[in-house]
Structures are given as C-alpha cells and as structure tokens.
N, CA, C and O of each residue as an XYZ file, in Angstrom:
192
protein
N     -87.482     72.693    -39.072
C     -87.391     72.044    -40.356
C     -87.573     70.544    -40.140
O     -87.019     69.979    -39.197
N     -88.335     69.912    -40.998
C     -88.536     68.468    -40.943
C     -87.799     67.820    -42.112
O     -87.872     68.295    -43.246
N     -87.097     66.740    -41.826
C     -86.344     66.046    -42.873
C     -86.503     64.535    -42.727
O     -86.827     64.029    -41.653
N     -86.270     63.840    -43.813
C     -86.170     62.385    -43.790
C     -84.686     62.051    -43.864
O     -84.001     62.449    -44.807
N     -84.198     61.329    -42.883
C     -82.795     60.915    -42.884
C     -82.728     59.550    -43.565
O     -83.155     58.540    -43.007
N     -82.187     59.542    -44.771
C     -82.079     58.318    -45.548
C     -81.153     57.331    -44.843
O     -80.285     57.723    -44.062
N     -81.348     56.069    -45.125
C     -80.561     55.023    -44.477
C     -79.066     55.199    -44.703
O     -78.275     54.991    -43.784
N     -78.668     55.579    -45.914
C     -77.232     55.731    -46.180
C     -76.635     56.878    -45.371
O     -75.463     56.816    -44.999
N     -77.410     57.918    -45.091
C     -76.933     59.022    -44.254
C     -76.767     58.538    -42.816
O     -75.776     58.855    -42.159
N     -77.731     57.776    -42.335
C     -77.678     57.248    -40.974
C     -76.460     56.343    -40.790
O     -75.729     56.473    -39.808
N     -76.245     55.429    -41.730
C     -75.107     54.511    -41.645
C     -73.790     55.274    -41.763
O     -72.850     54.992    -41.021
N     -73.707     56.225    -42.676
C     -72.487     57.028    -42.831
C     -72.169     57.800    -41.560
O     -71.003     57.946    -41.194
N     -73.197     58.293    -40.888
C     -72.992     59.025    -39.634
C     -72.389     58.121    -38.566
O     -71.553     58.560    -37.777
N     -72.810     56.870    -38.540
C     -72.266     55.932    -37.560
C     -70.833     55.532    -37.891
O     -70.021     55.315    -36.991
N     -70.524     55.434    -39.183
C     -69.178     55.035    -39.604
C     -68.180     56.172    -39.418
O     -67.051     55.942    -38.984
N     -68.588     57.390    -39.741
C     -67.690     58.543    -39.686
C     -68.306     59.642    -38.818
O     -69.009     60.512    -39.332
N     -68.049     59.609    -37.511
C     -68.681     60.555    -36.591
C     -68.305     62.020    -36.794
O     -68.924     62.897    -36.192
N     -67.311     62.304    -37.622
C     -66.935     63.702    -37.841
C     -67.375     64.216    -39.209
O     -67.062     65.350    -39.572
N     -68.095     63.398    -39.967
C     -68.512     63.791    -41.311
C     -69.816     64.568    -41.334
O     -70.463     64.762    -40.305
N     -70.188     65.007    -42.522
C     -71.425     65.774    -42.703
C     -72.675     64.983    -42.326
O     -73.578     65.549    -41.710
N     -72.767     63.693    -42.672
C     -73.943     62.942    -42.231
C     -74.087     62.913    -40.704
O     -75.200     62.966    -40.180
N     -72.966     62.831    -40.003
C     -73.017     62.864    -38.539
C     -73.510     64.220    -38.045
O     -74.212     64.297    -37.037
N     -73.149     65.283    -38.745
C     -73.640     66.617    -38.380
C     -75.158     66.686    -38.496
O     -75.828     67.277    -37.650
N     -75.693     66.079    -39.548
C     -77.149     66.045    -39.723
C     -77.793     65.262    -38.585
O     -78.794     65.697    -38.016
N     -77.224     64.116    -38.255
C     -77.757     63.302    -37.166
C     -77.688     64.052    -35.840
O     -78.621     63.981    -35.040
N     -76.599     64.766    -35.600
C     -76.466     65.551    -34.371
C     -77.491     66.677    -34.306
O     -78.007     66.977    -33.230
N     -77.792     67.300    -35.435
C     -78.836     68.328    -35.460
C     -80.186     67.725    -35.078
O     -80.968     68.340    -34.352
N     -80.450     66.524    -35.571
C     -81.704     65.847    -35.235
C     -81.744     65.473    -33.755
O     -82.761     65.664    -33.090
N     -80.645     64.946    -33.247
C     -80.596     64.567    -31.837
C     -80.691     65.780    -30.923
O     -81.211     65.682    -29.812
N     -80.192     66.920    -31.385
C     -80.235     68.145    -30.599
C     -81.545     68.903    -30.711
O     -81.763     69.872    -29.984
N     -82.421     68.477    -31.613
C     -83.720     69.118    -31.747
C     -83.767     70.289    -32.709
O     -84.804     70.941    -32.834
N     -82.658     70.572    -33.395
C     -82.642     71.683    -34.353
C     -83.441     71.366    -35.611
O     -83.990     72.262    -36.252
N     -83.501     70.091    -35.954
C     -84.327     69.634    -37.063
C     -85.154     68.457    -36.565
O     -84.785     67.790    -35.599
N     -86.264     68.211    -37.226
C     -87.165     67.136    -36.805
C     -87.139     66.030    -37.857
O     -87.600     66.227    -38.981
N     -86.600     64.869    -37.492
C     -86.610     63.774    -38.457
C     -88.013     63.180    -38.569
O     -88.703     63.008    -37.565
N     -88.423     62.872    -39.781
C     -89.715     62.229    -40.013
C     -89.487     60.957    -40.825
O     -88.552     60.878    -41.623
N     -90.333     59.980    -40.617
C     -90.218     58.724    -41.353
C     -91.559     58.011    -41.320
O     -92.395     58.246    -40.447
N     -91.735     57.142    -42.290
C     -92.925     56.305    -42.295
C     -92.498     54.858    -42.038
O     -91.323     54.584    -41.796
N     -93.437     53.962    -42.092
C     -93.155     52.559    -41.792
C     -92.112     51.968    -42.738
O     -91.307     51.134    -42.322
N     -92.116     52.385    -43.996
C     -91.141     51.853    -44.955
C     -89.716     52.274    -44.610
O     -88.786     51.475    -44.719
N     -89.545     53.517    -44.199
C     -88.211     54.001    -43.804
C     -87.738     53.258    -42.558
O     -86.588     52.823    -42.498
N     -88.619     53.107    -41.558
C     -88.237     52.368    -40.351
C     -87.882     50.921    -40.675
O     -86.946     50.371    -40.096
N     -88.612     50.305    -41.584
C     -88.303     48.933    -41.985
C     -86.922     48.859    -42.627
O     -86.171     47.914    -42.386
N     -86.591     49.853    -43.440
C     -85.266     49.886    -44.067
C     -84.178     50.077    -43.015
O     -83.127     49.441    -43.096
N     -84.416     50.951    -42.023
C     -83.449     51.128    -40.933
C     -83.176     49.790    -40.243
O     -82.024     49.425    -40.011
N     -84.246     49.066    -39.918
C     -84.093     47.810    -39.188
C     -83.444     46.725    -40.035
O     -82.742     45.865    -39.503
N     -83.667     46.752    -41.346
C     -83.028     45.776    -42.230
C     -81.519     45.955    -42.277
O     -80.771     44.984    -42.397
N     -81.080     47.200    -42.181
C     -79.647     47.494    -42.238
C     -79.053     47.214    -40.879
O     -77.850     47.390    -40.682
C-alpha cells in the first residue's frame, strides 16, 4: 500500500511515540507501507 504521510501525522508521531500516527510511521519504517511524496510535501516537511 502506498500512502502520503501528512506533515501533521509526522509531527504527531514524533511528539507521541505511542499514538496512532507513530504506528503509521513505524509501518512505513518497517516496509509494510510505502510512503510517497512530491516536492511540495518534502518542502512542507522541511519547513516544519
């Protein structure tokens, strides 16, 4: 499955490592899902 991890999900995962957003991030890091993004999403990540 391919997903876009929105910036608020990424930040929430970092703030609360036991929450649902962190579970999504862990699935991506483990290879169970494939995160996809374009230049605009990466720019938003770097701005935050």
